[in-house]
C-alpha positions as CSV (number, residue, x, y, z in Angstrom):
1,M,-28.0,5.1,25.7
2,G,-28.2,2.6,23.0
3,K,-30.2,2.9,19.9
4,K,-33.7,1.6,19.7
5,G,-35.1,-0.3,16.8
6,K,-33.5,-2.0,13.8
7,E,-29.8,-1.8,13.3
8,K,-28.8,0.4,10.5
9,N,-26.9,-0.7,7.4
10,T,-26.1,-4.2,8.5
11,L,-27.6,-5.7,5.3
12,N,-25.7,-3.4,3.0
13,K,-22.4,-4.0,4.9
14,A,-22.9,-7.8,4.6
15,K,-23.6,-7.6,0.9
16,H,-20.7,-5.4,0.3
17,T,-18.3,-7.7,2.2
18,K,-19.6,-10.6,0.3
19,L,-19.1,-8.9,-3.1
20,M,-15.6,-7.7,-2.1
21,N,-14.6,-11.3,-1.0
22,R,-15.8,-12.6,-4.3
23,K,-13.7,-10.0,-6.1
24,K,-10.6,-10.8,-4.0
25,N,-11.1,-14.5,-4.7
26,K,-11.5,-13.9,-8.4
27,L,-8.3,-11.9,-8.6
28,K,-6.4,-14.6,-6.6
29,K,-7.6,-17.3,-9.0
30,E,-6.6,-15.2,-12.0
31,I,-3.1,-14.6,-10.6
32,E,-2.7,-18.4,-9.9
33,T,-3.9,-19.4,-13.4
34,R,-1.5,-16.9,-14.9
35,K,1.4,-18.3,-12.9
36,E,0.4,-21.9,-14.0
37,R,0.2,-20.9,-17.6
38,L,3.6,-19.2,-17.5
39,K,5.2,-22.3,-15.8
40,E,3.7,-24.5,-18.6
41,I,5.0,-22.2,-21.3
42,V,8.5,-22.0,-19.8
43,T,8.7,-25.8,-19.4
44,K,7.6,-26.3,-23.0
45,H,10.2,-23.8,-24.2
46,L,13.0,-25.4,-22.2
47,E,12.0,-28.9,-23.6
48,Q,12.1,-27.5,-27.1
49,Q,15.5,-26.0,-26.5
50,K,16.9,-29.2,-25.1
51,A,15.5,-31.1,-28.2
52,Q,17.1,-28.6,-30.5
53,E,20.4,-28.8,-28.7
54,K,20.3,-32.6,-29.0
55,E,19.6,-32.3,-32.7
56,N,22.4,-29.9,-33.2
57,D,24.8,-32.1,-31.3
58,N,23.9,-35.1,-33.4
59,K,24.7,-33.2,-36.6
């Protein structure tokens, strides 16, 4: 037979999943921003290297 009355722990489970989803999304965003920052740093570095090579070639 089924239980009578209010379902147990549904509110706590809903809150927990909401918080865990927030945590997962936050981690994903942090990882994406790190990747973007690294890409920017690498491109800037490569541009600087190219500029230095051009200067060295001109000398």
